[in-house]
N, CA, C and O atoms as a GROMACS GRO file, in nm:
protein
  580
    1MET      N    1  -2.089   1.074   3.601
    1MET     CA    2  -2.066   0.962   3.568
    1MET      C    3  -2.193   0.857   3.616
    1MET      O    4  -2.255   0.863   3.722
    2SER      N    5  -2.210   0.769   3.514
    2SER     CA    6  -2.325   0.709   3.541
    2SER      C    7  -2.324   0.566   3.618
    2SER      O    8  -2.219   0.505   3.637
    3GLU      N    9  -2.421   0.528   3.652
    3GLU     CA   10  -2.381   0.374   3.692
    3GLU      C   11  -2.334   0.263   3.608
    3GLU      O   12  -2.303   0.154   3.656
    4PHE      N   13  -2.327   0.289   3.488
    4PHE     CA   14  -2.308   0.214   3.399
    4PHE      C   15  -2.166   0.213   3.372
    4PHE      O   16  -2.118   0.108   3.331
    5ASP      N   17  -2.076   0.333   3.391
    5ASP     CA   18  -1.948   0.383   3.332
    5ASP      C   19  -1.859   0.314   3.428
    5ASP      O   20  -1.890   0.318   3.547
    6THR      N   21  -1.758   0.254   3.394
    6THR     CA   22  -1.644   0.151   3.470
    6THR      C   23  -1.532   0.239   3.500
    6THR      O   24  -1.490   0.328   3.425
    7LYS      N   25  -1.482   0.205   3.624
    7LYS     CA   26  -1.353   0.260   3.652
    7LYS      C   27  -1.219   0.173   3.609
    7LYS      O   28  -1.098   0.196   3.609
    8ILE      N   29  -1.290   0.077   3.579
    8ILE     CA   30  -1.168  -0.034   3.534
    8ILE      C   31  -1.082  -0.011   3.419
    8ILE      O   32  -1.135  -0.022   3.308
    9PRO      N   33  -0.957   0.020   3.427
    9PRO     CA   34  -0.875   0.045   3.302
    9PRO      C   35  -0.901  -0.058   3.201
    9PRO      O   36  -0.947  -0.168   3.232
   10SER      N   37  -0.875  -0.027   3.089
   10SER     CA   38  -0.869  -0.127   2.975
   10SER      C   39  -0.740  -0.161   2.939
   10SER      O   40  -0.655  -0.072   2.932
   11ILE      N   41  -0.711  -0.280   2.914
   11ILE     CA   42  -0.625  -0.353   2.904
   11ILE      C   43  -0.551  -0.332   2.753
   11ILE      O   44  -0.638  -0.336   2.667
   12GLU      N   45  -0.458  -0.316   2.714
   12GLU     CA   46  -0.415  -0.312   2.596
   12GLU      C   47  -0.388  -0.459   2.551
   12GLU      O   48  -0.326  -0.528   2.632
   13LYS      N   49  -0.422  -0.513   2.442
   13LYS     CA   50  -0.399  -0.646   2.423
   13LYS      C   51  -0.298  -0.683   2.302
   13LYS      O   52  -0.328  -0.634   2.194
   14SER      N   53  -0.220  -0.738   2.305
   14SER     CA   54  -0.098  -0.750   2.193
   14SER      C   55  -0.167  -0.874   2.088
   14SER      O   56  -0.273  -0.930   2.118
   15GLU      N   57  -0.095  -0.904   1.972
   15GLU     CA   58  -0.123  -0.977   1.903
   15GLU      C   59  -0.088  -1.103   1.916
   15GLU      O   60   0.033  -1.126   1.909
   16ILE      N   61  -0.161  -1.191   1.934
   16ILE     CA   62  -0.113  -1.318   1.950
   16ILE      C   63  -0.118  -1.430   1.845
   16ILE      O   64  -0.223  -1.458   1.786
   17ASN      N   65  -0.005  -1.491   1.824
   17ASN     CA   66   0.043  -1.564   1.726
   17ASN      C   67  -0.024  -1.712   1.754
   17ASN      O   68   0.055  -1.779   1.821
   18HIS      N   69  -0.105  -1.762   1.733
   18HIS     CA   70  -0.185  -1.878   1.791
   18HIS      C   71  -0.070  -2.015   1.730
   18HIS      O   72  -0.016  -2.002   1.621
   19LEU      N   73  -0.053  -2.106   1.793
   19LEU     CA   74   0.008  -2.221   1.753
   19LEU      C   75  -0.086  -2.286   1.653
   19LEU      O   76  -0.203  -2.317   1.677
   20ASN      N   77  -0.017  -2.303   1.528
   20ASN     CA   78  -0.123  -2.366   1.410
   20ASN      C   79  -0.053  -2.479   1.363
   20ASN      O   80  -0.047  -2.505   1.242
   21ARG      N   81   0.008  -2.558   1.463
   21ARG     CA   82   0.103  -2.715   1.376
   21ARG      C   83   0.084  -2.772   1.506
   21ARG      O   84   0.058  -2.712   1.609
   22GLN      N   85   0.101  -2.905   1.488
   22GLN     CA   86   0.132  -3.007   1.577
   22GLN      C   87   0.280  -3.006   1.626
   22GLN      O   88   0.379  -2.973   1.560
   23ILE      N   89   0.275  -3.052   1.767
   23ILE     CA   90   0.374  -3.044   1.844
   23ILE      C   91   0.405  -3.221   1.861
   23ILE      O   92   0.332  -3.287   1.934
   24PRO      N   93   0.490  -3.268   1.807
   24PRO     CA   94   0.514  -3.385   1.784
   24PRO      C   95   0.573  -3.397   1.966
   24PRO      O   96   0.665  -3.322   2.000
   25PRO      N   97   0.515  -3.486   2.059
   25PRO     CA   98   0.560  -3.515   2.178
   25PRO      C   99   0.705  -3.566   2.178
   25PRO      O  100   0.749  -3.623   2.078
   26GLU      N  101   0.792  -3.546   2.302
   26GLU     CA  102   0.894  -3.605   2.310
   26GLU      C  103   0.903  -3.689   2.434
   26GLU      O  104   0.831  -3.661   2.530
   27ALA      N  105   0.985  -3.790   2.439
   27ALA     CA  106   0.985  -3.860   2.564
   27ALA      C  107   1.016  -3.788   2.688
   27ALA      O  108   1.088  -3.688   2.684
   28HIS      N  109   0.974  -3.825   2.781
   28HIS     CA  110   1.015  -3.764   2.924
   28HIS      C  111   1.158  -3.773   2.969
   28HIS      O  112   1.222  -3.878   2.973
   29THR      N  113   1.200  -3.660   3.000
   29THR     CA  114   1.362  -3.662   3.049
   29THR      C  115   1.349  -3.728   3.185
   29THR      O  116   1.245  -3.733   3.251
   30PRO      N  117   1.471  -3.779   3.219
   30PRO     CA  118   1.491  -3.816   3.375
   30PRO      C  119   1.411  -3.741   3.472
   30PRO      O  120   1.348  -3.802   3.558
   31MET      N  121   1.407  -3.568   3.460
   31MET     CA  122   1.379  -3.481   3.544
   31MET      C  123   1.224  -3.513   3.566
   31MET      O  124   1.172  -3.480   3.672
   32TYR      N  125   1.143  -3.585   3.456
   32TYR     CA  126   0.998  -3.596   3.486
   32TYR      C  127   0.972  -3.739   3.494
   32TYR      O  128   0.857  -3.781   3.505
   33ASN      N  129   1.090  -3.827   3.487
   33ASN     CA  130   1.067  -3.998   3.522
   33ASN      C  131   1.111  -4.032   3.645
   33ASN      O  132   1.144  -4.150   3.658
   34TRP      N  133   1.122  -3.950   3.752
   34TRP     CA  134   1.158  -4.011   3.870
   34TRP      C  135   1.036  -4.048   3.950
   34TRP      O  136   1.051  -4.121   4.048
   35HIS      N  137   0.917  -4.003   3.917
   35HIS     CA  138   0.808  -4.050   3.952
   35HIS      C  139   0.669  -4.086   3.864
   35HIS      O  140   0.650  -4.021   3.762
   36LYS      N  141   0.590  -4.169   3.894
   36LYS     CA  142   0.473  -4.191   3.794
   36LYS      C  143   0.365  -4.118   3.850
   36LYS      O  144   0.337  -4.131   3.969
   37PHE      N  145   0.287  -4.026   3.756
   37PHE     CA  146   0.180  -3.956   3.803
   37PHE      C  147   0.092  -3.978   3.693
   37PHE      O  148   0.142  -3.966   3.581
   38TRP      N  149  -0.034  -4.007   3.702
   38TRP     CA  150  -0.137  -4.063   3.629
   38TRP      C  151  -0.167  -3.976   3.499
   38TRP      O  152  -0.193  -4.020   3.387
   39SER      N  153  -0.157  -3.842   3.538
   39SER     CA  154  -0.190  -3.738   3.435
   39SER      C  155  -0.046  -3.647   3.383
   39SER      O  156  -0.054  -3.536   3.330
   40ARG      N  157   0.059  -3.708   3.407
   40ARG     CA  158   0.153  -3.630   3.354
   40ARG      C  159   0.164  -3.576   3.216
   40ARG      O  160   0.185  -3.655   3.124
   41LYS      N  161   0.153  -3.459   3.195
   41LYS     CA  162   0.166  -3.389   3.045
   41LYS      C  163   0.299  -3.420   2.975
   41LYS      O  164   0.398  -3.455   3.040
   42THR      N  165   0.299  -3.408   2.855
   42THR     CA  166   0.420  -3.395   2.788
   42THR      C  167   0.487  -3.275   2.771
   42THR      O  168   0.445  -3.183   2.701
   43TRP      N  169   0.630  -3.275   2.858
   43TRP     CA  170   0.692  -3.152   2.872
   43TRP      C  171   0.723  -3.060   2.766
   43TRP      O  172   0.724  -2.938   2.787
   44ASN      N  173   0.752  -3.120   2.635
   44ASN     CA  174   0.787  -3.006   2.534
   44ASN      C  175   0.654  -2.946   2.477
   44ASN      O  176   0.655  -2.836   2.421
   45VAL      N  177   0.544  -3.017   2.491
   45VAL     CA  178   0.435  -2.969   2.428
   45VAL      C  179   0.392  -2.860   2.539
   45VAL      O  180   0.338  -2.761   2.489
   46VAL      N  181   0.403  -2.858   2.659
   46VAL     CA  182   0.369  -2.770   2.747
   46VAL      C  183   0.458  -2.659   2.741
   46VAL      O  184   0.420  -2.542   2.749
   47GLY      N  185   0.556  -2.690   2.731
   47GLY     CA  186   0.676  -2.572   2.707
   47GLY      C  187   0.625  -2.478   2.580
   47GLY      O  188   0.619  -2.355   2.586
   48GLU      N  189   0.591  -2.556   2.467
   48GLU     CA  190   0.578  -2.473   2.354
   48GLU      C  191   0.445  -2.359   2.397
   48GLU      O  192   0.443  -2.240   2.363
   49PHE      N  193   0.363  -2.414   2.461
   49PHE     CA  194   0.236  -2.325   2.489
   49PHE      C  195   0.258  -2.238   2.588
   49PHE      O  196   0.187  -2.138   2.581
   50ILE      N  197   0.344  -2.245   2.692
   50ILE     CA  198   0.370  -2.144   2.757
   50ILE      C  199   0.452  -2.033   2.683
   50ILE      O  200   0.418  -1.916   2.697
   51LYS      N  201   0.568  -2.069   2.599
   51LYS     CA  202   0.624  -1.966   2.527
   51LYS      C  203   0.550  -1.899   2.432
   51LYS      O  204   0.576  -1.784   2.397
   52THR      N  205   0.438  -1.979   2.377
   52THR     CA  206   0.362  -1.904   2.272
   52THR      C  207   0.270  -1.791   2.348
   52THR      O  208   0.244  -1.682   2.296
   53TYR      N  209   0.226  -1.828   2.471
   53TYR     CA  210   0.092  -1.753   2.506
   53TYR      C  211   0.127  -1.704   2.629
   53TYR      O  212   0.029  -1.677   2.697
   54THR      N  213   0.254  -1.680   2.692
   54THR     CA  214   0.298  -1.605   2.786
   54THR      C  215   0.452  -1.520   2.769
   54THR      O  216   0.522  -1.577   2.685
   55LYS      N  217   0.483  -1.462   2.798
   55LYS     CA  218   0.598  -1.378   2.779
   55LYS      C  219   0.696  -1.372   2.926
   55LYS      O  220   0.652  -1.385   3.041
   56GLU      N  221   0.834  -1.352   2.889
   56GLU     CA  222   0.939  -1.390   3.023
   56GLU      C  223   0.879  -1.322   3.119
   56GLU      O  224   0.796  -1.239   3.081
   57GLY      N  225   0.899  -1.335   3.245
   57GLY     CA  226   0.836  -1.288   3.354
   57GLY      C  227   0.701  -1.277   3.407
   57GLY      O  228   0.682  -1.242   3.523
   58GLU      N  229   0.599  -1.308   3.321
   58GLU     CA  230   0.470  -1.315   3.339
   58GLU      C  231   0.443  -1.442   3.434
   58GLU      O  232   0.528  -1.529   3.457
   59ILE      N  233   0.332  -1.440   3.476
   59ILE     CA  234   0.284  -1.564   3.593
   59ILE      C  235   0.211  -1.649   3.507
   59ILE      O  236   0.117  -1.610   3.439
   60VAL      N  237   0.259  -1.780   3.510
   60VAL     CA  238   0.186  -1.899   3.484
   60VAL      C  239   0.087  -1.932   3.568
   60VAL      O  240   0.141  -1.936   3.679
   61PHE      N  241  -0.055  -1.965   3.583
   61PHE     CA  242  -0.112  -2.035   3.714
   61PHE      C  243  -0.155  -2.183   3.656
   61PHE      O  244  -0.190  -2.212   3.541
   62ASP      N  245  -0.142  -2.253   3.755
   62ASP     CA  246  -0.182  -2.385   3.727
   62ASP      C  247  -0.247  -2.439   3.816
   62ASP      O  248  -0.184  -2.522   3.881
   63PRO      N  249  -0.366  -2.419   3.849
   63PRO     CA  250  -0.472  -2.477   3.956
   63PRO      C  251  -0.472  -2.637   3.970
   63PRO      O  252  -0.525  -2.687   4.069
   64PHE      N  253  -0.427  -2.701   3.894
   64PHE     CA  254  -0.453  -2.837   3.887
   64PHE      C  255  -0.296  -2.892   3.870
   64PHE      O  256  -0.269  -2.959   3.770
   65GLY      N  257  -0.204  -2.866   3.957
   65GLY     CA  258  -0.063  -2.890   3.939
   65GLY      C  259  -0.006  -3.040   3.914
   65GLY      O  260   0.098  -3.066   3.853
   66GLY      N  261  -0.088  -3.126   3.968
   66GLY     CA  262  -0.044  -3.246   3.914
   66GLY      C  263   0.090  -3.263   3.970
   66GLY      O  264   0.123  -3.245   4.088
   67SER      N  265   0.173  -3.305   3.861
   67SER     CA  266   0.330  -3.374   3.880
   67SER      C  267   0.424  -3.250   3.872
   67SER      O  268   0.544  -3.271   3.889
   68GLY      N  269   0.382  -3.123   3.847
   68GLY     CA  270   0.473  -3.028   3.839
   68GLY      C  271   0.526  -2.982   3.690
   68GLY      O  272   0.612  -2.896   3.676
   69VAL      N  273   0.465  -3.047   3.586
   69VAL     CA  274   0.534  -3.011   3.440
   69VAL      C  275   0.511  -2.868   3.392
   69VAL      O  276   0.588  -2.796   3.327
   70VAL      N  277   0.409  -2.845   3.429
   70VAL     CA  278   0.379  -2.692   3.388
   70VAL      C  279   0.457  -2.595   3.461
   70VAL      O  280   0.503  -2.500   3.398
   71ALA      N  281   0.479  -2.606   3.595
   71ALA     CA  282   0.558  -2.554   3.676
   71ALA      C  283   0.708  -2.544   3.644
   71ALA      O  284   0.774  -2.444   3.670
   72MET      N  285   0.754  -2.649   3.588
   72MET     CA  286   0.879  -2.664   3.564
   72MET      C  287   0.923  -2.608   3.423
   72MET      O  288   1.026  -2.542   3.406
   73GLU      N  289   0.839  -2.640   3.330
   73GLU     CA  290   0.856  -2.567   3.185
   73GLU      C  291   0.810  -2.412   3.213
   73GLU      O  292   0.860  -2.325   3.141
   74ALA      N  293   0.731  -2.380   3.299
   74ALA     CA  294   0.737  -2.205   3.322
   74ALA      C  295   0.876  -2.157   3.370
   74ALA      O  296   0.940  -2.069   3.313
   75LEU      N  297   0.916  -2.223   3.481
   75LEU     CA  298   1.038  -2.178   3.525
   75LEU      C  299   1.160  -2.194   3.398
   75LEU      O  300   1.231  -2.099   3.363
   76ARG      N  301   1.166  -2.284   3.360
   76ARG     CA  302   1.229  -2.317   3.244
   76ARG      C  303   1.250  -2.216   3.158
   76ARG      O  304   1.368  -2.191   3.135
   77ASN      N  305   1.151  -2.139   3.092
   77ASN     CA  306   1.122  -2.072   3.000
   77ASN      C  307   1.114  -1.922   3.061
   77ASN      O  308   1.057  -1.834   2.997
   78LYS      N  309   1.172  -1.896   3.185
   78LYS     CA  310   1.175  -1.765   3.262
   78LYS      C  311   1.044  -1.692   3.287
   78LYS      O  312   1.040  -1.572   3.262
   79ARG      N  313   0.942  -1.751   3.332
   79ARG     CA  314   0.811  -1.726   3.359
   79ARG      C  315   0.813  -1.741   3.532
   79ARG      O  316   0.879  -1.826   3.594
   80ARG      N  317   0.747  -1.664   3.578
   80ARG     CA  318   0.706  -1.703   3.724
   80ARG      C  319   0.566  -1.799   3.737
   80ARG      O  320   0.475  -1.795   3.655
   81VAL      N  321   0.569  -1.887   3.856
   81VAL     CA  322   0.462  -1.948   3.862
   81VAL      C  323   0.367  -1.977   3.991
   81VAL      O  324   0.418  -1.997   4.101
   82ILE      N  325   0.244  -1.977   3.976
   82ILE     CA  326   0.170  -2.026   4.097
   82ILE      C  327   0.144  -2.176   4.053
   82ILE      O  328   0.114  -2.209   3.938
   83ILE      N  329   0.157  -2.251   4.147
   83ILE     CA  330   0.093  -2.419   4.135
   83ILE      C  331   0.002  -2.451   4.265
   83ILE      O  332   0.029  -2.427   4.383
   84CYS      N  333  -0.089  -2.500   4.222
   84CYS     CA  334  -0.160  -2.576   4.376
   84CYS      C  335  -0.225  -2.678   4.301
   84CYS      O  336  -0.240  -2.685   4.179
   85ASP      N  337  -0.268  -2.772   4.410
   85ASP     CA  338  -0.338  -2.890   4.372
   85ASP      C  339  -0.425  -2.952   4.491
   85ASP      O  340  -0.361  -2.961   4.595
   86LEU      N  341  -0.523  -2.986   4.496
   86LEU     CA  342  -0.597  -3.067   4.624
   86LEU      C  343  -0.520  -3.195   4.664
   86LEU      O  344  -0.514  -3.231   4.782
   87LEU      N  345  -0.468  -3.255   4.579
   87LEU     CA  346  -0.406  -3.385   4.624
   87LEU      C  347  -0.282  -3.359   4.694
   87LEU      O  348  -0.204  -3.274   4.650
   88PRO      N  349  -0.255  -3.428   4.805
   88PRO     CA  350  -0.121  -3.395   4.892
   88PRO      C  351   0.018  -3.430   4.818
   88PRO      O  352   0.119  -3.360   4.822
   89VAL      N  353   0.003  -3.553   4.748
   89VAL     CA  354   0.085  -3.625   4.688
   89VAL      C  355   0.134  -3.546   4.592
   89VAL      O  356   0.253  -3.515   4.590
   90ALA      N  357   0.037  -3.500   4.494
   90ALA     CA  358   0.058  -3.419   4.377
   90ALA      C  359   0.165  -3.279   4.415
   90ALA      O  360   0.260  -3.244   4.345
   91THR      N  361   0.131  -3.232   4.508
   91THR     CA  362   0.163  -3.116   4.573
   91THR      C  363   0.301  -3.136   4.613
   91THR      O  364   0.372  -3.038   4.590
   92GLU      N  365   0.363  -3.243   4.671
   92GLU     CA  366   0.483  -3.312   4.728
   92GLU      C  367   0.563  -3.318   4.586
   92GLU      O  368   0.666  -3.256   4.559
   93ILE      N  369   0.493  -3.406   4.504
   93ILE     CA  370   0.579  -3.414   4.377
   93ILE      C  371   0.620  -3.303   4.292
   93ILE      O  372   0.730  -3.299   4.238
   94ALA      N  373   0.528  -3.209   4.281
   94ALA     CA  374   0.560  -3.093   4.229
   94ALA      C  375   0.676  -3.002   4.305
   94ALA      O  376   0.778  -2.955   4.255
   95ARG      N  377   0.629  -2.992   4.441
   95ARG     CA  378   0.758  -2.900   4.511
   95ARG      C  379   0.896  -2.966   4.502
   95ARG      O  380   0.994  -2.891   4.497
   96LEU      N  381   0.917  -3.112   4.498
   96LEU     CA  382   1.034  -3.172   4.456
   96LEU      C  383   1.075  -3.163   4.336
   96LEU      O  384   1.193  -3.194   4.324
   97THR      N  385   1.015  -3.127   4.228
   97THR     CA  386   1.058  -3.145   4.126
   97THR      C  387   1.105  -3.022   4.081
   97THR      O  388   1.196  -3.020   3.998
   98ILE      N  389   1.041  -2.893   4.134
   98ILE     CA  390   1.104  -2.769   4.085
   98ILE      C  391   1.202  -2.706   4.230
   98ILE      O  392   1.243  -2.590   4.229
   99LYS      N  393   1.220  -2.769   4.309
   99LYS     CA  394   1.307  -2.756   4.420
   99LYS      C  395   1.428  -2.758   4.383
   99LYS      O  396   1.484  -2.866   4.358
  100PRO      N  397   1.508  -2.607   4.371
  100PRO     CA  398   1.670  -2.588   4.344
  100PRO      C  399   1.756  -2.719   4.436
  100PRO      O  400   1.741  -2.731   4.558
  101VAL      N  401   1.824  -2.790   4.371
  101VAL     CA  402   1.924  -2.855   4.468
  101VAL      C  403   2.092  -2.824   4.423
  101VAL      O  404   2.141  -2.820   4.310
  102SER      N  405   2.151  -2.806   4.540
  102SER     CA  406   2.301  -2.769   4.531
  102SER      C  407   2.362  -2.905   4.487
  102SER      O  408   2.326  -3.011   4.539
  103GLU      N  409   2.448  -2.898   4.396
  103GLU     CA  410   2.502  -3.028   4.337
  103GLU      C  411   2.619  -3.052   4.440
  103GLU      O  412   2.657  -3.169   4.447
  104ASN      N  413   2.680  -2.965   4.517
  104ASN     CA  414   2.775  -2.978   4.636
  104ASN      C  415   2.694  -3.056   4.731
  104ASN      O  416   2.732  -3.171   4.755
  105GLU      N  417   2.581  -3.007   4.794
  105GLU     CA  418   2.534  -3.080   4.915
  105GLU      C  419   2.459  -3.237   4.853
  105GLU      O  420   2.418  -3.326   4.928
  106LEU      N  421   2.456  -3.238   4.749
  106LEU     CA  422   2.383  -3.349   4.698
  106LEU      C  423   2.532  -3.457   4.678
  106LEU      O  424   2.526  -3.577   4.708
  107PHE      N  425   2.642  -3.402   4.631
  107PHE     CA  426   2.740  -3.492   4.640
  107PHE      C  427   2.800  -3.521   4.774
  107PHE      O  428   2.883  -3.610   4.786
  108LYS      N  429   2.771  -3.466   4.850
  108LYS     CA  430   2.800  -3.461   5.005
  108LYS      C  431   2.728  -3.573   5.071
  108LYS      O  432   2.784  -3.660   5.138
  109ALA      N  433   2.591  -3.563   5.046
  109ALA     CA  434   2.480  -3.661   5.094
  109ALA      C  435   2.543  -3.782   5.028
  109ALA      O  436   2.593  -3.865   5.104
  110PHE      N  437   2.549  -3.803   4.898
  110PHE     CA  438   2.615  -3.931   4.819
  110PHE      C  439   2.707  -3.988   4.914
  110PHE      O  440   2.682  -4.094   4.971
  111LYS      N  441   2.816  -3.919   4.935
  111LYS     CA  442   2.940  -3.952   4.998
  111LYS      C  443   2.905  -4.034   5.156
  111LYS      O  444   2.974  -4.124   5.203
  112ARG      N  445   2.789  -3.977   5.215
  112ARG     CA  446   2.766  -4.013   5.332
  112ARG      C  447   2.714  -4.138   5.328
  112ARG      O  448   2.762  -4.234   5.388
  113VAL      N  449   2.594  -4.141   5.243
  113VAL     CA  450   2.558  -4.268   5.215
  113VAL      C  451   2.642  -4.396   5.176
  113VAL      O  452   2.628  -4.511   5.217
  114GLU      N  453   2.729  -4.347   5.088
  114GLU     CA  454   2.830  -4.431   5.002
  114GLU      C  455   2.911  -4.491   5.121
  114GLU      O  456   2.931  -4.612   5.125
  115SER      N  457   2.970  -4.388   5.241
  115SER     CA  458   3.040  -4.436   5.337
  115SER      C  459   2.997  -4.550   5.425
  115SER      O  460   3.070  -4.640   5.467
  116ARG      N  461   2.856  -4.534   5.450
  116ARG     CA  462   2.760  -4.633   5.524
  116ARG      C  463   2.743  -4.764   5.450
  116ARG      O  464   2.757  -4.864   5.521
  117VAL      N  465   2.717  -4.784   5.326
  117VAL     CA  466   2.667  -4.899   5.260
  117VAL      C  467   2.782  -4.980   5.176
  117VAL      O  468   2.790  -5.102   5.162
  118LYS      N  469   2.872  -4.877   5.123
  118LYS     CA  470   2.974  -4.944   5.039
  118LYS      C  471   3.003  -5.095   5.055
  118LYS      O  472   2.980  -5.184   4.972
  119GLU      N  473   3.065  -5.108   5.192
  119GLU     CA  474   3.097  -5.224   5.227
  119GLU      C  475   3.011  -5.347   5.224
  119GLU      O  476   3.046  -5.463   5.206
  120LYS      N  477   2.906  -5.304   5.244
  120LYS     CA  478   2.769  -5.403   5.258
  120LYS      C  479   2.766  -5.434   5.095
  120LYS      O  480   2.789  -5.549   5.056
  121ILE      N  481   2.743  -5.347   5.018
  121ILE     CA  482   2.696  -5.374   4.882
  121ILE      C  483   2.813  -5.460   4.800
  121ILE      O  484   2.797  -5.552   4.719
  122LEU      N  485   2.939  -5.396   4.849
  122LEU     CA  486   3.034  -5.462   4.787
  122LEU      C  487   3.072  -5.621   4.822
  122LEU      O  488   3.133  -5.704   4.754
  123GLY      N  489   3.017  -5.631   4.944
  123GLY     CA  490   3.012  -5.768   5.017
  123GLY      C  491   2.918  -5.878   4.945
  123GLY      O  492   2.936  -6.000   4.954
  124LEU      N  493   2.834  -5.827   4.885
  124LEU     CA  494   2.729  -5.912   4.796
  124LEU      C  495   2.805  -5.957   4.681
  124LEU      O  496   2.756  -6.045   4.610
  125TYR      N  497   2.910  -5.911   4.655
  125TYR     CA  498   2.995  -5.918   4.488
  125TYR      C  499   3.131  -5.980   4.545
  125TYR      O  500   3.240  -5.959   4.492
  126LYS      N  501   3.115  -6.044   4.640
  126LYS     CA  502   3.272  -6.102   4.693
  126LYS      C  503   3.255  -6.238   4.669
  126LYS      O  504   3.146  -6.295   4.675
  127THR      N  505   3.374  -6.296   4.639
  127THR     CA  506   3.388  -6.456   4.586
  127THR      C  507   3.540  -6.507   4.604
  127THR      O  508   3.635  -6.438   4.643
  128LYS      N  509   3.542  -6.605   4.577
  128LYS     CA  510   3.694  -6.678   4.588
  128LYS      C  511   3.723  -6.715   4.482
  128LYS      O  512   3.624  -6.754   4.420
  129CYS      N  513   3.854  -6.725   4.408
  129CYS     CA  514   3.923  -6.814   4.310
  129CYS      C  515   3.883  -6.960   4.320
  129CYS      O  516   3.909  -7.004   4.433
  130ARG      N  517   3.834  -7.039   4.248
  130ARG     CA  518   3.834  -7.171   4.295
  130ARG      C  519   3.984  -7.238   4.302
  130ARG      O  520   4.020  -7.312   4.393
  131LYS      N  521   4.072  -7.196   4.180
  131LYS     CA  522   4.185  -7.244   4.193
  131LYS      C  523   4.273  -7.216   4.320
  131LYS      O  524   4.299  -7.307   4.398
  132CYS      N  525   4.316  -7.095   4.338
  132CYS     CA  526   4.404  -7.035   4.452
  132CYS      C  527   4.333  -6.973   4.591
  132CYS      O  528   4.385  -6.941   4.698
  133GLY      N  529   4.228  -6.969   4.559
  133GLY     CA  530   4.149  -6.956   4.722
  133GLY      C  531   4.134  -6.779   4.737
  133GLY      O  532   4.060  -6.730   4.823
  134VAL      N  533   4.208  -6.702   4.648
  134VAL     CA  534   4.188  -6.558   4.666
  134VAL      C  535   4.068  -6.517   4.674
  134VAL      O  536   3.985  -6.572   4.601
  135SER      N  537   4.018  -6.393   4.775
  135SER     CA  538   3.897  -6.337   4.762
  135SER      C  539   3.908  -6.226   4.696
  135SER      O  540   4.013  -6.164   4.709
  136PHE      N  541   3.810  -6.175   4.615
  136PHE     CA  542   3.797  -6.072   4.514
  136PHE      C  543   3.658  -5.994   4.497
  136PHE      O  544   3.573  -6.063   4.552
  137PHE      N  545   3.609  -5.896   4.452
  137PHE     CA  546   3.524  -5.842   4.427
  137PHE      C  547   3.487  -5.885   4.265
  137PHE      O  548   3.562  -5.858   4.171
  138TYR      N  549   3.363  -5.954   4.254
  138TYR     CA  550   3.325  -5.998   4.125
  138TYR      C  551   3.265  -5.883   4.059
  138TYR      O  552   3.146  -5.857   4.082
  139LEU      N  553   3.345  -5.797   3.963
  139LEU     CA  554   3.287  -5.691   3.904
  139LEU      C  555   3.239  -5.708   3.754
  139LEU      O  556   3.160  -5.631   3.699
  140TYR      N  557   3.294  -5.813   3.698
  140TYR     CA  558   3.228  -5.844   3.542
  140TYR      C  559   3.283  -5.982   3.500
  140TYR      O  560   3.374  -6.030   3.568
  141SER      N  561   3.234  -6.052   3.391
  141SER     CA  562   3.249  -6.182   3.374
  141SER      C  563   3.273  -6.176   3.202
  141SER      O  564   3.233  -6.088   3.125
  142LEU      N  565   3.338  -6.280   3.176
  142LEU     CA  566   3.346  -6.287   3.030
  142LEU      C  567   3.312  -6.424   2.994
  142LEU      O  568   3.388  -6.508   3.042
  143GLU      N  569   3.221  -6.464   2.926
  143GLU     CA  570   3.182  -6.617   2.856
  143GLU      C  571   3.216  -6.627   2.751
  143GLU      O  572   3.206  -6.543   2.660
  144ARG      N  573   3.269  -6.746   2.748
  144ARG     CA  574   3.316  -6.814   2.599
  144ARG      C  575   3.201  -6.888   2.523
  144ARG      O  576   3.125  -6.965   2.582
  145GLN      N  577   3.193  -6.862   2.402
  145GLN     CA  578   3.100  -6.917   2.324
  145GLN      C  579   3.089  -7.027   2.227
  145GLN      O  580   2.981  -7.050   2.172
   0.00000   0.00000   0.00000
């Protein structure tokens, strides 16, 4: 074996069908609207690139993670993901975006908050009838034109 021979195995490359069309960007869904990040990419375009250039189970690496759109779309499309960013707020936004949430735990937390603030909030809408003096919560109104 000469010094120019390699021990690195060759990798079999499959045929790639490149995207040859425009992908119309869709509006961000609530999943991506809970924060404002300056470089947030359009989720459906990112998802199309991930589906086109990776296979299920493969790893998607995003070294400039930002708001986590790439990570979320990779996970949604059954890819594994490695994400990082130098900006601490970007790392936290991405972590919170992809963190699984238990609906039961979320509902319990909502009920805890509701039990603490419901009366205070309802008190802001309490009023009295001008005719009879009965107190009630102002829920809606009708206007005559």
